[in-house]
Each structure stands twice: as C-alpha cells, then as structure tokens.
C-alpha positions as CSV (number, residue, x, y, z in Angstrom):
1,M,0.0,0.0,0.0
2,A,1.5,3.3,-1.1
3,V,2.1,6.0,1.6
4,K,0.9,9.5,0.7
5,K,3.6,12.2,0.7
6,G,1.9,14.1,3.5
7,A,1.7,11.0,5.7
8,F,5.4,10.2,5.0
9,V,6.4,13.7,6.2
10,D,4.2,13.2,9.2
11,Y,5.9,10.0,10.1
12,L,9.3,11.7,9.8
13,L,8.2,14.4,12.1
14,I,6.9,11.8,14.5
15,L,10.4,10.2,14.6
16,L,11.9,13.7,15.2
17,G,9.4,14.4,18.0
18,S,10.1,11.0,19.6
19,F,13.8,11.6,19.4
20,I,13.5,15.0,21.1
21,V,11.3,13.6,23.9
22,G,13.6,10.7,24.4
23,F,16.7,12.9,24.6
24,A,15.0,15.0,27.3
25,I,14.0,12.0,29.3
26,K,17.3,10.1,29.2
27,N,19.8,13.0,29.2
28,I,18.0,15.6,31.3
29,Y,15.2,14.2,33.5
30,D,16.6,10.9,34.4
31,P,20.1,12.0,35.5
32,A,18.5,14.8,37.6
33,G,15.9,12.6,39.2
34,L,12.9,14.7,37.9
35,V,9.7,12.6,37.6
36,T,7.3,14.5,35.5
37,G,4.6,11.9,35.3
38,G,3.7,9.4,32.6
39,V,5.3,6.1,31.9
40,S,8.6,8.0,31.5
41,G,8.3,9.0,35.2
42,I,7.7,5.4,36.2
43,A,10.7,4.3,34.1
44,I,12.9,6.9,35.9
45,I,11.8,5.6,39.3
46,L,12.4,1.9,38.3
47,R,15.8,2.7,36.8
48,N,16.8,4.4,40.1
49,Q,15.4,1.7,42.4
50,A,16.0,-1.5,40.4
51,G,18.3,-0.6,37.5
52,V,15.7,-1.3,34.8
53,P,16.6,0.4,31.5
54,L,14.3,3.2,30.5
55,W,13.4,1.6,27.2
56,V,12.4,-1.7,28.8
57,T,9.8,0.0,31.1
58,N,8.5,2.2,28.3
59,T,8.0,-0.8,26.0
60,V,6.6,-3.3,28.6
61,M,4.1,-0.9,30.0
62,N,2.8,0.4,26.7
63,I,2.3,-3.0,24.9
64,P,-0.8,-4.1,26.9
65,L,-2.2,-0.5,26.7
66,F,-1.9,-0.5,22.9
67,I,-3.4,-4.0,22.5
68,F,-6.4,-2.9,24.5
69,S,-6.7,0.4,22.6
70,V,-6.6,-1.4,19.2
71,K,-9.4,-3.7,20.3
72,I,-11.6,-0.8,21.5
73,K,-10.8,2.0,19.0
74,G,-9.1,0.2,16.0
75,W,-5.7,0.3,14.5
76,K,-6.3,3.5,12.5
77,F,-6.9,5.5,15.7
78,V,-3.7,4.4,17.5
79,K,-1.2,3.6,14.7
80,R,0.7,6.9,14.9
81,T,0.9,6.8,18.6
82,V,2.2,3.2,18.3
83,V,4.9,4.4,15.9
84,A,5.8,7.3,18.2
85,T,6.0,5.1,21.3
86,A,8.1,2.4,19.5
87,A,10.5,5.1,18.3
88,L,10.7,6.6,21.8
89,S,11.7,3.2,23.2
90,V,14.4,2.8,20.5
91,F,15.8,6.2,21.2
92,L,15.8,5.6,25.0
93,G,17.8,2.5,24.2
94,I,20.4,3.8,21.7
95,L,21.0,7.4,23.0
96,P,24.3,7.5,25.0
97,D,24.1,8.2,28.7
98,A,24.9,11.8,29.4
99,S,24.0,14.2,32.2
100,L,23.1,17.8,31.4
101,F,22.6,20.6,34.0
102,T,22.4,18.2,37.0
103,D,24.1,20.8,39.2
104,D,21.3,23.3,38.6
105,L,17.8,21.9,39.1
106,L,16.0,25.0,38.0
107,L,17.9,25.1,34.7
108,T,17.3,21.4,34.3
109,A,13.6,21.8,34.8
110,V,13.2,24.7,32.5
111,V,15.4,23.4,29.7
112,G,13.9,19.9,30.0
113,G,10.4,21.3,29.9
114,V,11.1,23.4,26.8
115,I,12.8,20.6,24.9
116,T,10.0,18.1,25.9
117,G,7.4,20.7,25.0
118,I,8.9,21.1,21.5
119,G,8.9,17.3,21.0
120,T,5.4,16.9,22.3
121,G,4.1,19.7,20.2
122,I,5.5,18.2,17.1
123,L,3.9,14.8,17.9
124,L,0.5,16.5,18.6
125,L,0.7,18.3,15.3
126,C,1.0,14.9,13.7
127,H,-1.9,13.5,15.7
128,A,0.3,11.3,17.8
129,T,1.5,11.0,21.4
130,T,4.0,8.8,23.2
131,G,1.3,6.6,24.7
132,G,1.6,5.8,28.4
133,T,-0.8,7.5,30.7
134,D,-2.5,9.3,27.8
135,T,-3.6,6.0,26.5
136,L,-4.4,4.6,30.0
137,A,-6.5,7.7,30.8
138,A,-8.5,7.2,27.5
139,I,-9.2,3.6,28.4
140,I,-10.2,4.4,32.0
141,Q,-12.5,7.2,30.8
142,I,-14.5,4.6,28.8
143,K,-15.5,2.9,32.0
144,M,-15.8,6.2,34.0
145,K,-17.6,8.5,31.6
146,H,-18.5,11.0,34.3
147,Y,-14.8,12.0,34.4
148,S,-13.0,13.8,31.6
149,I,-9.8,12.3,30.1
150,A,-7.9,15.4,31.3
151,R,-9.1,14.8,34.9
152,V,-8.2,11.1,34.8
153,L,-4.8,12.0,33.3
154,A,-4.2,14.6,36.0
155,V,-4.8,12.0,38.7
156,L,-2.6,9.4,37.1
157,D,0.3,11.8,36.5
158,G,-0.1,13.3,39.9
159,A,0.2,9.9,41.5
160,I,3.4,9.2,39.6
161,V,4.8,12.6,40.6
162,L,4.1,11.8,44.2
163,A,5.8,8.5,43.8
164,G,8.8,10.3,42.5
165,A,8.7,12.7,45.5
166,S,8.8,9.7,47.8
167,V,12.0,8.4,46.0
168,F,13.9,11.6,45.1
169,G,12.4,14.0,47.6
170,L,9.9,16.9,47.6
171,T,12.3,19.4,46.3
172,Y,12.8,17.4,43.1
173,A,9.1,16.9,42.8
174,C,8.6,20.7,42.9
175,Y,11.2,21.2,40.2
176,A,9.5,18.5,38.2
177,A,6.2,20.5,38.4
178,I,8.1,23.5,36.9
179,A,9.2,21.3,34.0
180,V,5.6,20.1,33.5
181,V,4.4,23.8,33.3
182,C,7.1,24.7,30.8
183,L,6.2,21.6,28.8
184,G,2.6,22.6,28.6
185,K,3.3,26.2,27.7
186,I,5.7,25.3,24.9
187,S,3.7,22.5,23.4
188,D,0.5,24.7,23.4
189,G,2.4,27.7,22.0
190,L,3.8,25.6,19.2
191,I,0.4,24.3,18.2
192,E,-1.5,27.6,18.6
193,G,1.4,29.6,17.1
194,L,1.1,27.7,13.8
195,H,-2.7,28.0,13.8
196,F,-3.0,31.5,15.2
197,S,-5.1,34.1,13.3
198,K,-7.0,37.3,14.1
199,T,-10.7,38.1,14.0
200,A,-12.1,41.5,13.3
201,Y,-15.6,42.9,13.9
202,I,-16.3,46.2,12.2
203,V,-19.2,48.5,12.9
204,S,-19.5,51.3,10.4
205,D,-22.0,53.3,8.4
206,R,-19.8,52.6,5.3
207,S,-19.6,48.9,5.8
208,K,-20.1,48.1,2.0
209,E,-17.1,50.2,1.1
210,I,-14.9,48.6,3.8
211,A,-16.0,45.1,2.9
212,D,-15.3,45.7,-0.8
213,A,-11.8,47.1,0.0
214,I,-10.9,44.1,2.2
215,M,-12.1,41.6,-0.4
216,D,-10.4,43.5,-3.3
217,R,-7.1,44.4,-1.8
218,M,-6.5,41.5,0.5
219,G,-8.5,38.6,-1.1
220,R,-10.1,37.8,2.2
221,G,-13.8,37.0,2.7
222,V,-16.0,39.2,4.7
223,T,-19.4,38.3,6.3
224,G,-22.1,40.8,7.0
225,L,-24.0,40.2,10.2
226,Q,-27.3,41.9,10.8
227,A,-27.4,43.6,14.2
228,R,-29.4,46.2,16.2
229,G,-28.1,48.8,18.6
230,M,-30.0,48.2,21.8
231,Y,-29.7,51.8,22.9
232,T,-30.8,53.5,19.6
233,G,-32.8,50.6,18.3
234,N,-31.2,51.2,14.8
235,E,-30.6,48.3,12.5
236,R,-27.0,48.1,11.1
237,E,-24.6,45.7,9.5
238,V,-21.6,44.4,11.4
239,L,-18.7,43.1,9.3
240,F,-16.8,40.0,10.4
241,C,-13.6,38.7,8.9
242,V,-10.6,36.4,9.8
243,V,-7.1,37.2,8.7
244,S,-3.5,36.3,9.5
245,K,-1.6,38.1,12.2
246,K,0.3,40.2,9.6
247,E,-2.8,41.1,7.7
248,I,-4.7,42.6,10.7
249,V,-2.5,45.7,10.3
250,E,-3.8,46.2,6.7
251,V,-7.4,45.7,7.9
252,K,-6.9,48.5,10.5
253,E,-5.5,50.8,7.8
254,I,-8.4,50.1,5.4
255,V,-11.0,50.8,8.1
256,A,-9.2,54.0,9.2
257,S,-8.9,55.3,5.6
258,I,-12.6,54.8,4.8
259,D,-14.3,55.6,8.1
260,R,-12.3,57.1,11.1
261,D,-15.5,56.9,13.2
262,A,-15.8,53.1,12.7
263,F,-15.9,50.8,15.7
264,L,-13.3,48.0,15.3
265,I,-12.9,45.0,17.6
266,V,-9.8,42.7,17.1
267,G,-9.6,39.3,18.7
268,D,-7.6,36.1,18.6
269,A,-8.6,32.9,16.7
270,R,-6.6,30.0,18.1
271,E,-7.4,27.8,15.1
272,V,-9.0,28.4,11.7
273,I,-9.8,25.6,9.3
274,G,-11.1,26.4,5.9
275,E,-10.3,28.1,2.6
276,G,-7.3,30.3,2.8
277,F,-6.2,28.8,6.2
278,L,-5.6,25.3,7.3
279,E,-7.0,22.3,5.5
280,N,-9.2,20.0,7.5
281,D,-7.2,16.8,7.1
282,I,-8.1,15.2,10.4
C-alpha cells in the first residue's frame, strides 16, 4: 500500500518528536531525578530503584495498553501513537548516557520542559502521542464516563509525581512540576502559534465600502451580520472577517482610511480551518 507524501512527512516528524522527547527523558530528567509523570516517570523511578533500563519499562508498560486500545478503537486510531512510542523506546535504548545541567535543578527543569514541549508539540501536530498515561486515561474514561480524560490523566500523572517525590524528595518533585508547566506552555504555544489568526468585527455606516476594500485588496472573505443597537434601536450591519496576524494591520489601515469613526474589535482565533487557512485533514 502506497504511503501518501503528506503522511510520509508526518511520520518523519513523529520520529523527530520522539527523538526530542527521548533525549529530554534520558539526558535531562533521568540524571537529575525529575519525575514529570507518565510512563517515563515510572521508568525513571524503576531505573533508580531497580536498574531497569528506561526503554524496557516504556515498552513493557505500553504494549498491553496498545493491545487494549486497538481492540476498542481500532488500528487506524492508534497507529501513529504506536509508531511514536516504539520510536521513543528505540531512542531511549540507543542514546548515549549523558548528564546535562544536573548541578542546577531550575535550569534542568526549564530546559527539560522546553525541549520536551517542542517534541510533544511536534507529535501532537502529527496527531500522535508517546502513549503511556495518555492511552491509559482514555481507556479508564471509557468505564468512567462522568470524568473527563484530562481529569483522569491529571490523577494518574499526579500519583506518579508523588511516587517520584517519595523516592527523590519533595524538592525534586517541585522542580518536576516546573518542568511540566514549561512543557505545557511550549507545546500549546507551538500548536497555537502555527494556527494563530486574528478576527475583526467592524461597525461602520460605510460597511459596504470597507468590505469591498478588504475583499479586493486582501482577497479575504467578509461576512455581514445583521445587528441592532440596543440603545438607539437602529438596524445596522456588522462586518466579520478572519485574517492572519500580519494582515490585521492592513485591515486597520483600510478601516481608518474609509471611516475614522468606525468601531473595530480585534480578537484572537486559536485555530482556523477552511479556505485560505488550514485544510481540514483530520
């Protein structure tokens, strides 16, 4: 079966993301004793207490989770995560042992969180994860539907972090929490930064001229929304359009050049899918 070019690129990115995450776990978190949750956190604890290699724990714990996931949701749903997890185990096995920043826990937590966030963000952009507690949380949520996956995941990872605190100490657990925050901020920023756009609402008595100028000069669509001022009771048209971050400056210039008395509201659009923006390929 032929692999589409887009899918091939996605799988290369999955390998890159898995490598980045594996590097952070083996060369930053593990030497410093930072347990940030997930199967990787369990692997760090077992390596410290029993000498079990990181890749062994990651592989052994994920295999039954994936078998169960495939039975419930099908191979198509989990195949990219299986690839990412397998690649992570390989990288945890072949990467040389090296310790970075172990003398400075704050630097370790921040740098580790940033690096892991980049790798995680790449994987999420490719609709994959490194398995572990993400998969377990999804399985548990099937049986406990009154809890969200995010809440189940928080409980699982929290328990692992507490286990790490009992082994490495509370100070290390606090620094691990800093790493988790950095990870979330970076991965979210990576995803939202690529999808980020601006919305504009324009209230003007010259809405037709403004709409024509935006469509002609910028090639962007504009929607007219019928509205009524609650104070005056007057009916008027409100323009709505979505543009890129760079284009919002031109929208402001167009509005100001046509009607300096116009009322303009600019907001953020975290993700826009459709013509002129991202293709819906999910």
